C-alpha positions as CSV (number, residue, x, y, z in Angstrom):
1,M,120.3,109.2,97.8
2,Q,122.8,107.4,95.5
3,R,121.7,107.0,91.8
4,F,123.2,104.6,89.2
5,L,122.7,102.7,86.0
6,T,123.5,99.1,85.4
7,Y,122.6,97.2,82.1
8,R,120.6,94.1,82.6
9,H,119.8,91.7,79.9
10,G,116.2,90.4,79.4
11,L,112.8,91.1,78.7
12,T,110.1,93.2,80.1
13,L,106.7,91.7,80.7
14,R,105.1,93.8,78.3
15,G,108.0,92.8,75.7
16,A,107.2,89.2,76.2
17,H,103.6,89.7,75.5
18,T,104.2,91.7,72.4
19,Q,106.8,89.4,71.1
20,G,104.5,86.5,71.7
21,E,106.9,84.7,74.0
22,P,105.5,81.3,75.1
23,F,105.3,81.9,78.7
24,D,103.4,79.6,80.7
25,W,102.0,82.1,83.6
26,H,101.0,79.2,85.8
27,S,104.2,77.3,85.6
28,R,106.4,77.1,88.9
29,T,108.8,79.4,87.3
30,H,106.4,82.1,86.8
31,R,104.6,81.6,90.1
32,A,108.5,81.9,91.7
33,L,108.6,85.6,89.4
34,D,105.4,86.5,91.1
35,G,106.8,85.8,94.3
36,Q,109.9,87.7,93.6
37,L,108.3,90.7,92.5
38,L,106.1,91.0,95.7
39,A,109.5,90.4,97.6
40,V,111.2,93.1,95.6
41,L,108.0,95.5,96.5
42,D,108.4,94.5,100.2
43,S,112.0,95.4,99.9
44,I,111.9,98.9,98.6
45,H,108.8,99.6,100.6
46,S,110.7,98.7,104.0
47,F,112.9,101.9,102.9
48,G,109.8,104.0,102.6
49,I,110.1,103.9,98.8
50,C,106.9,103.5,96.6
51,H,107.5,103.1,92.9
52,R,104.4,104.7,91.6
53,D,104.5,103.3,88.1
54,L,104.3,99.7,88.3
55,H,103.2,98.0,84.9
56,Q,104.5,95.3,82.5
57,G,106.6,97.7,80.9
58,N,108.7,98.5,84.1
59,I,109.0,94.9,85.2
60,L,112.2,93.2,83.8
61,V,112.8,89.3,83.8
62,T,116.4,88.6,83.4
63,S,117.7,85.8,81.2
64,D,118.4,83.7,84.6
65,D,114.5,84.4,85.7
66,H,115.2,87.2,88.1
67,I,113.0,90.3,88.4
68,V,114.3,93.8,88.1
69,L,111.9,96.8,88.6
70,L,112.7,99.7,85.9
71,D,112.1,103.6,85.9
72,F,112.3,104.9,89.5
73,A,111.9,108.5,88.1
74,G,108.5,109.0,89.6
75,A,109.1,107.2,92.8
76,D,108.0,108.7,96.0
77,L,110.9,108.3,98.5
78,E,109.0,109.2,101.6
79,S,105.7,107.3,101.1
80,T,103.1,106.7,103.9
81,A,102.2,103.2,104.8
82,E,98.7,103.6,102.7
83,D,100.6,104.5,99.9
84,R,102.7,101.3,100.1
85,I,99.6,99.3,100.8
86,A,97.7,100.6,97.9
87,E,100.7,100.0,95.6
88,R,100.9,96.4,96.8
89,R,97.1,96.0,96.2
90,H,97.6,97.5,92.6
91,M,100.2,94.8,92.0
92,A,98.3,92.1,93.3
93,M,95.5,93.1,90.9
94,L,97.9,93.2,88.0
95,L,99.1,89.7,88.8
96,S,95.7,88.1,89.2
97,L,94.5,90.0,86.1
98,R,97.6,88.6,84.0
99,A,97.0,85.1,85.3
100,S,93.3,85.3,84.3
101,C,94.0,86.6,80.8
102,H,96.2,83.7,80.3
103,A,94.3,80.8,81.9
């Protein structure tokens, strides 16, 4: 597996919440970010990778509104289909909790 580091300018979801950024979680842009996040998960899952540490501090939103997943240190590179399904359910739960907290 090739490993590399790159700098991406942006703010994690946790950082945005901590700094009181005025995110409208129901806006078209943020619904699109949710879609991007699920697409990123689908992409890594298609390679058999399970992130295993999804939370707001590991999701970066770049200045041009793109999602970048951070911290793959605990990733499972040979995950099972059940692991990937559980991770997707976990992310869906986090997204629904976030939406309900900001309604």
